[in-house]
C-alpha positions as CSV (number, residue, x, y, z in Angstrom):
1,M,97.5,95.8,87.4
2,S,100.6,94.7,85.5
3,A,100.5,91.2,83.7
4,A,103.1,90.4,86.2
5,N,101.0,90.4,89.0
6,Q,97.8,88.4,89.2
7,P,96.7,88.4,92.9
8,G,93.7,86.5,92.6
9,K,95.2,83.3,90.3
10,R,96.5,81.6,93.6
11,F,95.4,83.8,96.1
12,A,92.1,84.4,98.1
13,V,91.8,87.9,96.9
14,A,88.5,89.4,97.7
15,K,86.6,90.3,94.7
16,S,84.1,92.5,96.2
17,G,82.8,93.9,99.6
18,W,85.0,95.6,102.3
19,W,88.1,93.8,101.4
20,K,87.8,94.0,97.7
21,G,91.5,93.7,96.1
22,V,93.3,92.2,99.4
23,H,93.9,89.0,101.0
24,P,91.4,89.4,103.9
25,G,93.1,86.3,105.9
26,M,96.7,88.1,105.6
27,T,95.1,91.4,106.3
28,I,93.4,90.8,109.2
29,A,96.3,88.9,110.6
30,S,98.6,91.7,110.0
31,L,96.3,94.2,111.6
32,T,95.6,92.0,114.5
33,M,99.9,91.5,114.8
34,V,100.6,95.4,114.8
35,A,97.2,95.8,117.4
36,A,98.7,93.1,119.7
37,F,102.2,94.6,119.8
38,V,101.3,97.8,120.5
39,V,98.9,96.6,123.1
40,L,101.5,94.6,124.9
41,T,103.9,97.3,124.8
42,L,101.6,100.0,126.1
43,G,100.3,97.7,128.9
44,F,103.9,96.6,130.0
45,V,106.4,99.5,128.7
46,E,109.0,98.4,131.2
47,G,108.5,94.6,131.1
48,A,108.0,94.6,127.4
49,G,111.0,97.0,127.1
50,N,113.1,94.7,128.9
51,V,112.2,91.5,127.1
52,Y,112.6,93.2,123.9
53,S,116.5,94.6,125.0
54,T,117.1,91.1,126.3
55,V,116.2,89.1,122.9
56,R,118.2,92.0,121.0
57,G,121.2,91.9,123.2
58,W,121.1,87.8,123.0
59,V,120.8,88.3,119.2
60,E,123.8,90.8,119.0
61,S,125.8,88.8,121.0
62,T,125.1,84.9,119.9
63,F,124.9,85.7,116.3
64,G,126.9,88.8,115.4
65,G,129.4,86.6,113.4
66,F,126.5,85.2,111.5
67,Y,125.4,88.9,110.6
68,I,128.8,89.7,109.7
69,V,129.1,87.0,107.3
70,S,125.8,87.1,106.0
71,I,126.4,91.0,104.9
72,G,129.5,89.5,103.3
73,V,127.9,86.8,101.3
74,V,124.8,89.2,100.2
75,F,127.5,91.8,98.9
76,L,129.8,89.2,97.0
77,A,126.6,87.9,95.6
78,C,125.3,91.4,94.0
79,L,129.0,91.8,92.5
80,Y,128.7,88.5,91.0
81,V,125.5,89.3,89.1
82,M,126.6,92.7,88.1
83,L,129.6,91.3,86.4
84,S,128.9,88.1,85.4
85,R,126.6,87.3,82.3
86,H,123.5,87.4,84.1
87,G,123.9,91.2,84.3
88,R,122.3,91.9,80.9
89,V,118.8,90.1,81.8
90,R,115.9,92.3,81.8
91,L,113.9,93.0,85.3
92,G,111.1,92.3,82.7
93,D,110.2,91.1,79.6
94,D,113.0,91.4,77.1
95,D,111.3,94.3,75.4
96,A,110.7,96.0,78.7
97,R,112.2,99.5,79.4
98,P,112.4,101.6,82.6
99,E,109.2,103.3,83.8
100,F,111.2,106.3,85.3
101,S,114.3,108.3,84.2
102,T,117.2,107.4,86.0
103,F,117.3,110.5,88.0
104,S,113.8,109.7,89.4
105,W,115.0,106.3,90.0
106,L,117.6,107.1,91.6
107,A,115.9,110.0,93.9
108,M,113.3,107.5,94.8
109,L,115.5,104.9,96.0
110,F,117.6,107.1,97.9
111,S,115.0,108.7,99.6
112,A,113.3,105.7,100.7
113,G,116.7,103.9,101.7
114,L,118.7,106.4,103.5
115,G,117.3,110.0,103.9
116,I,116.2,111.0,107.4
117,G,119.0,108.7,108.5
118,L,121.7,110.6,106.9
119,L,120.4,114.0,108.5
120,F,120.1,112.5,112.0
121,F,123.6,110.3,112.2
122,S,125.8,112.4,109.8
123,I,127.2,114.5,112.2
124,S,126.7,112.5,115.8
125,E,127.8,109.0,114.2
126,P,131.6,110.4,113.4
127,M,131.5,112.7,116.3
128,F,131.1,109.6,118.9
129,Y,133.8,107.6,116.8
130,F,136.4,110.6,117.1
131,D,135.4,111.3,121.1
132,N,138.0,108.7,123.0
133,S,136.4,109.5,126.5
134,G,134.8,106.0,126.3
135,S,131.8,107.6,128.4
136,S,129.4,105.0,127.2
137,G,131.0,102.4,129.0
138,Y,133.3,100.9,125.8
139,P,135.7,102.4,123.5
140,N,134.5,105.0,120.9
141,N,136.3,103.4,118.3
142,P,138.3,100.2,118.7
143,H,139.1,100.2,114.8
144,A,141.2,103.8,115.5
145,D,142.5,102.5,119.1
146,G,143.7,99.0,117.4
147,L,145.8,101.5,114.8
148,G,147.4,103.7,117.4
149,A,145.0,106.7,116.6
150,S,143.9,107.3,120.0
151,E,144.4,110.9,120.1
152,L,142.0,113.7,119.4
153,N,143.9,114.6,116.1
154,E,142.9,114.6,112.3
155,D,144.1,111.0,112.0
156,R,141.6,109.8,114.5
157,A,139.2,111.9,112.8
158,V,140.1,110.1,109.4
159,H,139.0,106.8,111.4
160,A,136.1,108.0,112.7
161,M,134.6,109.0,109.0
162,R,135.8,105.8,107.6
163,I,134.0,103.8,109.9
164,T,130.7,106.0,109.3
165,Y,131.3,105.1,105.9
166,F,131.4,101.7,106.5
167,H,128.0,101.5,108.4
168,W,126.5,103.2,105.4
169,G,128.3,102.1,102.6
170,I,128.5,99.6,99.9
171,S,128.2,96.4,102.5
172,A,124.7,97.8,103.6
173,W,123.0,98.8,100.5
174,S,123.9,95.3,99.2
175,V,121.3,93.8,101.5
176,Y,118.4,96.3,100.1
177,V,119.9,95.1,96.6
178,L,119.7,91.4,96.7
179,V,116.3,91.7,98.2
180,G,115.2,94.4,95.3
181,L,116.7,92.2,92.7
182,C,115.2,88.8,93.5
183,L,111.4,90.7,94.0
184,A,112.2,92.5,90.6
185,Y,113.5,89.3,89.2
186,F,110.8,87.0,90.1
187,G,107.9,89.6,90.1
188,F,108.5,90.9,86.7
189,R,110.5,88.0,84.7
190,K,108.9,85.0,86.3
191,K,105.5,86.5,86.8
192,L,105.4,85.6,90.4
193,P,103.5,88.1,92.9
194,L,105.4,91.0,93.8
195,T,105.8,90.2,97.6
196,L,108.6,88.8,99.7
197,R,107.6,84.9,99.7
198,S,108.0,84.7,95.9
199,S,112.0,85.1,96.2
200,L,111.7,81.6,97.9
201,H,110.2,79.9,94.8
202,P,113.4,78.3,93.6
203,I,113.5,76.6,97.4
204,I,109.9,75.6,98.2
205,G,108.2,75.8,95.0
206,E,104.6,75.7,95.3
207,R,104.4,76.1,98.7
208,I,105.4,79.8,98.8
209,Y,101.4,80.0,98.3
210,G,100.8,78.4,101.7
211,P,101.5,79.0,105.4
212,I,105.2,79.3,105.1
213,G,104.5,82.1,102.4
214,H,102.3,84.2,104.6
215,G,104.6,83.7,107.3
216,V,107.5,85.5,105.8
217,D,105.0,88.2,104.1
218,L,103.8,88.6,107.9
219,L,107.1,89.0,108.8
220,A,108.2,91.9,106.0
221,V,105.1,93.8,107.2
222,F,106.1,93.6,111.1
223,G,109.5,95.0,110.0
224,T,108.0,97.4,107.7
225,V,105.0,99.0,110.1
226,F,107.6,99.0,113.0
227,G,110.6,100.4,111.3
228,V,109.1,103.4,109.6
229,A,107.1,104.1,112.8
230,T,110.4,103.8,115.1
231,S,112.1,106.3,112.3
232,L,109.1,108.5,112.4
233,G,109.4,108.6,116.3
234,L,113.1,109.1,116.4
235,G,112.9,111.6,113.4
236,V,110.6,114.2,115.2
237,K,112.4,114.6,117.8
238,Q,115.0,115.9,115.5
239,M,112.2,118.3,114.1
240,A,111.0,119.1,117.4
241,V,114.6,120.5,118.3
242,G,114.6,122.3,115.1
243,L,111.2,124.0,115.6
244,D,112.9,125.1,119.1
245,V,115.7,126.7,117.8
246,L,113.8,128.6,114.8
247,A,110.5,129.7,116.7
248,D,110.9,128.4,120.2
249,V,108.7,126.1,120.0
250,P,108.5,123.8,123.2
251,V,110.2,120.5,123.0
252,G,107.6,118.0,124.4
253,I,105.0,115.4,123.6
254,T,102.2,118.0,122.3
255,T,104.9,118.9,119.6
256,Y,105.8,115.4,118.4
257,I,102.1,114.4,118.1
258,V,101.1,117.2,115.9
259,L,104.6,116.4,113.9
260,I,103.4,112.8,113.5
261,A,99.8,113.9,112.6
262,A,100.7,116.6,109.8
263,I,103.9,114.1,108.4
264,S,101.5,111.0,108.2
265,A,98.5,112.9,106.3
266,V,100.8,113.9,103.7
267,A,102.9,110.8,103.5
268,T,99.2,108.9,103.1
269,L,98.0,111.4,100.7
270,S,101.3,111.1,98.7
271,A,100.8,107.1,99.0
272,V,97.2,107.4,97.6
273,S,98.7,109.5,94.9
274,G,100.7,106.6,93.6
275,V,104.7,106.0,92.8
276,A,104.7,108.2,89.4
277,R,102.8,111.4,91.4
278,G,103.2,111.9,94.8
279,I,106.5,109.7,95.9
280,R,108.3,110.6,92.6
281,I,107.9,114.7,93.1
282,I,108.5,114.7,96.7
283,S,111.6,112.5,96.0
284,E,113.0,114.8,93.5
285,W,112.2,117.7,95.5
286,N,114.1,116.2,98.4
287,I,117.3,115.8,96.1
288,Y,117.0,119.4,94.8
289,L,116.9,121.0,98.3
290,S,119.6,118.4,99.9
291,I,122.0,120.3,97.2
292,I,121.4,123.7,98.6
293,L,122.3,122.3,102.2
294,L,125.1,120.7,100.8
295,G,126.1,123.7,99.2
296,F,126.1,125.6,102.5
297,F,128.1,122.8,104.1
298,L,130.8,123.0,101.1
299,V,131.0,127.0,100.7
300,F,130.9,128.0,104.5
301,G,133.3,125.1,105.5
302,P,137.0,124.8,104.6
303,V,136.7,123.9,101.3
304,E,140.4,122.6,100.4
305,W,140.4,120.8,103.8
306,L,137.2,118.9,103.2
307,L,138.3,118.0,99.6
308,S,141.9,116.7,101.1
309,F,139.6,114.9,103.9
310,L,137.4,113.4,101.4
311,A,140.5,111.5,99.5
312,K,141.7,110.8,102.7
313,T,138.6,108.8,104.2
314,V,137.7,107.5,101.0
315,G,140.9,106.0,100.4
316,S,140.9,104.9,104.4
317,Y,137.7,103.2,103.7
318,L,138.6,101.4,100.5
319,L,141.9,100.2,102.2
320,H,140.2,99.0,105.3
321,L,137.3,97.5,103.6
322,V,137.7,93.4,103.9
323,P,139.6,94.1,107.3
324,T,136.8,95.7,109.0
325,G,134.1,93.9,107.4
326,I,135.1,90.5,108.6
327,W,136.5,91.7,112.0
328,V,134.8,89.9,115.1
329,A,135.7,91.5,118.4
330,S,137.0,89.5,121.1
331,E,137.8,91.6,124.0
332,P,134.7,92.5,126.3
333,G,134.8,96.5,125.4
334,D,135.3,96.1,121.8
335,A,132.2,93.3,121.6
336,A,130.3,95.8,123.2
337,W,131.0,98.7,120.7
338,Q,130.5,96.2,117.9
339,G,127.1,95.2,119.0
340,A,126.1,98.8,119.9
341,W,127.2,99.6,116.4
342,T,128.2,97.5,113.8
343,I,125.7,94.8,114.3
344,F,123.1,97.0,115.4
345,Y,123.6,98.3,111.8
346,W,123.6,95.6,110.2
347,G,120.2,94.3,111.9
348,W,119.0,97.5,111.0
349,W,119.5,97.5,107.7
350,I,118.4,93.5,107.4
351,A,115.2,94.6,109.3
352,W,114.1,97.4,106.7
353,A,115.2,94.9,103.6
354,P,112.0,93.8,102.8
355,F,110.3,97.4,102.8
356,V,113.1,98.9,101.1
357,G,113.7,96.1,98.5
358,L,110.2,95.8,97.5
359,F,110.1,99.5,96.9
360,I,112.9,99.6,94.9
361,A,111.9,96.5,92.7
362,R,108.3,98.0,92.3
363,I,110.5,101.1,90.5
364,S,112.9,98.8,88.7
365,R,110.7,97.4,86.1
366,G,112.7,96.9,82.7
367,R,116.1,97.8,83.8
368,T,118.8,95.0,83.7
369,I,120.6,93.5,86.4
370,R,123.6,95.2,85.9
371,Q,121.9,98.4,85.4
372,F,119.9,98.0,88.7
373,T,122.9,96.6,91.0
374,F,125.2,99.3,89.8
375,G,122.9,101.9,90.3
376,A,121.7,101.0,93.6
377,M,124.6,99.6,95.3
378,F,127.4,102.2,93.8
379,V,125.5,105.4,93.4
380,P,123.9,105.9,96.8
381,T,127.0,105.3,98.2
382,V,128.9,107.4,96.5
383,I,126.5,110.2,97.5
384,G,126.4,109.2,100.9
385,I,130.0,109.5,101.4
386,I,130.0,113.0,100.2
387,W,127.3,113.7,102.3
388,L,128.7,112.4,105.2
389,C,132.1,113.9,104.8
390,L,130.5,117.3,104.2
391,F,128.4,117.1,107.1
392,G,130.4,115.1,109.5
393,G,133.8,116.7,107.9
394,N,132.8,120.4,109.0
395,A,131.8,119.1,112.4
396,L,135.4,117.5,113.0
397,Y,137.2,120.6,111.6
398,L,135.1,122.6,113.9
399,E,136.3,120.5,116.8
400,L,139.7,120.1,115.5
401,N,140.3,124.2,115.5
402,A,138.3,124.9,118.3
403,E,139.4,128.3,120.3
404,G,139.7,126.5,123.5
405,G,141.4,123.4,122.1
406,V,140.6,120.1,120.5
407,G,137.2,119.0,121.2
408,T,135.8,121.9,123.1
409,A,133.6,123.2,120.3
410,G,130.4,121.6,121.8
411,I,129.4,119.3,118.9
412,M,131.5,116.4,120.6
413,E,129.7,117.3,123.9
414,L,126.2,117.0,122.4
415,A,126.8,113.6,120.9
416,R,128.5,112.3,124.6
417,N,125.5,113.5,126.2
418,G,123.3,111.6,123.7
419,Q,121.8,114.8,122.2
420,L,122.2,113.5,119.0
421,E,119.2,115.1,117.5
422,A,121.0,118.6,118.6
423,A,124.6,118.1,116.8
424,L,123.2,119.2,113.2
425,Y,121.7,122.6,114.8
426,G,124.8,122.9,116.6
427,T,127.2,122.5,113.4
428,I,125.1,124.8,111.3
429,D,125.1,127.5,114.0
430,L,129.0,127.2,114.3
431,M,129.6,127.4,110.7
432,T,128.6,131.1,110.1
433,E,127.7,134.3,112.2
434,I,125.1,135.4,109.7
435,P,122.1,134.9,111.9
436,W,119.3,134.8,108.9
437,L,121.7,132.1,107.1
438,V,121.9,130.3,110.3
439,W,118.0,130.4,110.7
440,A,117.4,129.7,106.8
441,M,119.9,126.5,106.9
442,S,118.2,125.0,109.9
443,A,115.0,125.4,108.9
444,L,115.9,123.7,105.4
445,A,117.4,121.1,107.5
446,T,114.1,120.7,109.6
447,F,112.1,121.0,106.4
448,L,114.2,118.3,104.8
449,L,113.6,115.8,108.4
450,S,109.9,115.9,107.5
451,T,110.1,115.6,103.5
452,W,113.0,112.6,103.8
453,F,110.7,111.0,106.1
454,I,107.3,111.5,104.1
455,T,109.4,109.4,101.3
456,S,110.1,106.7,103.6
457,S,106.7,106.7,105.2
458,D,104.4,106.7,101.7
459,S,106.9,104.0,100.4
460,G,106.5,102.0,103.7
461,T,102.6,102.4,103.1
462,L,102.6,101.4,99.6
463,V,104.4,98.3,100.2
464,I,102.5,97.0,103.1
465,A,99.5,97.5,100.7
466,T,101.1,95.9,97.8
467,M,102.0,92.6,100.0
468,L,98.4,92.4,101.3
469,T,97.1,92.3,97.6
470,M,99.4,89.8,97.1
471,G,101.3,91.8,94.3
472,D,98.9,94.6,93.0
473,D,100.9,97.2,91.5
474,H,97.8,99.8,92.5
475,P,96.6,98.3,95.8
476,P,93.3,99.8,96.9
477,R,93.5,103.4,97.8
478,R,91.3,103.0,101.4
479,F,94.0,100.3,102.5
480,R,97.1,102.8,101.8
481,V,94.9,105.2,104.0
482,I,94.7,102.5,106.8
483,W,98.4,101.9,106.9
484,G,99.8,105.4,106.5
485,A,97.3,106.1,109.5
486,S,98.5,103.1,111.4
487,I,101.8,103.8,111.2
488,G,101.4,107.1,112.7
489,V,99.2,106.4,115.4
490,V,102.0,103.3,116.4
491,A,104.6,106.0,116.4
492,A,102.5,108.3,118.6
493,L,101.3,106.0,121.0
494,L,104.8,104.5,121.5
495,L,106.2,108.1,122.1
496,L,103.4,108.5,124.4
497,V,104.6,105.9,127.0
498,D,108.3,106.1,125.7
499,G,108.3,103.0,123.9
500,L,110.2,104.0,120.8
501,Q,113.5,102.2,122.5
502,A,111.4,99.0,123.3
503,L,110.4,98.8,119.6
504,Q,113.6,99.6,118.2
505,A,114.9,96.3,120.0
506,A,112.2,94.3,118.9
507,S,112.7,95.5,115.3
508,I,116.5,94.7,115.5
509,A,115.7,91.3,117.0
510,A,113.3,90.4,114.4
511,A,116.1,90.8,111.7
512,L,117.4,87.3,112.5
513,P,114.7,85.3,110.6
514,V,114.7,87.9,107.9
515,C,118.7,87.3,107.9
516,V,118.2,83.5,107.4
517,I,115.3,84.5,104.4
518,L,118.1,86.7,103.0
519,L,120.4,84.2,102.6
520,A,117.6,81.7,101.4
521,M,116.9,84.4,98.7
522,T,120.4,84.6,97.9
523,F,121.0,80.8,97.1
524,G,117.4,80.6,95.2
525,V,118.2,83.9,92.6
526,L,121.8,82.5,91.9
527,K,120.1,79.1,91.5
528,S,117.2,80.3,89.2
529,L,119.6,82.8,87.2
530,T,122.0,79.7,86.7
531,Q,119.0,77.4,85.4
532,D,117.1,80.3,83.5
533,S,117.7,79.5,79.6
534,S,116.4,82.9,78.8
535,A,118.7,84.7,81.0
536,V,121.0,85.9,78.4
537,A,118.8,88.7,77.0
538,G,119.0,92.3,76.9
539,D,122.0,94.5,76.4
């Protein structure tokens, strides 16, 4: 255990017995909370789903503007600390140096924070925004419509891609960065426990060790368990489609459960092996294999057009970043779109922030604040934009140049019909007429879906165990196993009763209190840095 984290100092961390190494009360409360939520959802699937969806709808309609302002505040705060004199401060002692190489560090934070989401949405999302049918009951892309790009042409494709960049870009990543910065700063430099509560120390002081702190950490555990479980449930659906394409494996609940069991087992083993071994190695291989898949989309795509499209879309993204970021819809249809997409995404990023933020804090000891904020906010954004352009750009090109006319290639129809899982494989199939290559790239995409998720799941497992040990860098292995298995069980049970959408709605609704905590953390870290006389060290 590092000197920076001494869980037994102020917390009732058990010294012996079954609960050795963890806070028994917090652990029991966490397990009870998860069990109660699952039992409630299983017992009253339709009713619980309606309640969660109603609460989510109320949050999105009432606090949508609050989310938008909060994202803007967090983004500006990250830019400030990166560019100010505070950027020289080390996340640790003045003589601390990074534990991991820059490549390993970026691979792990990218795997934990994006991974499976990019594979799932990189084609279906821009395709939805490109569509102009309004089949969902609201405009597909009010931003494009407002600028006169309502026809299915390249101009609309550019706007479709820049909105996708917006939802996956620097504004979104700033949420993870702010949480990670706070936890790393207070955990490694101020020697407070590596848990979410520590970031509130400048505001509530020693009360972080009482009920308020317990509540904050329990909220973080809730978001981590159900956020990862929801992603696992959605991810295995896409993997099942891939297995159907590859080997005619029937898409159904049996396949889902087998996939969940296999992925959960590997993810748990990875979490048990620790950050330096399992998590780091799998994350690095994710990057290597992803480069192969990206190479396919580049080489077998319209290279010249894609490079031109990348320049146009990045320019449009940067030009419209501020107007898009502060836009609050007023028309009913536009408001419905904003709630279903932008506010949904902001809620999802905020709900995941305690988990991803704590993990990237865990792997960032020894870096300066400037290195941390720049690396964790801008590098994943650049990589994500290239990824989205190659995947989504190829799909858009196929629709723009379809033999039967624009929009008849079939990919847009998949997105329109809600078959988001199939859009990736449909695009690969249209990109080449070489059967074995289609099969190989589909197999690689399916394999990456599993490995990207494994790195999210093992990271989440380690984060939960770390919080319940009150900040131990190396939590007891048996509790890593318990939480790794719990995430898989939650996903499997909710898939059995089609309760994933209810769980997703509940997770987004839970983002509201996390958002309040996020703003408090922003104020707290800025206050602490300003008052910290030692915050001028580093180079």
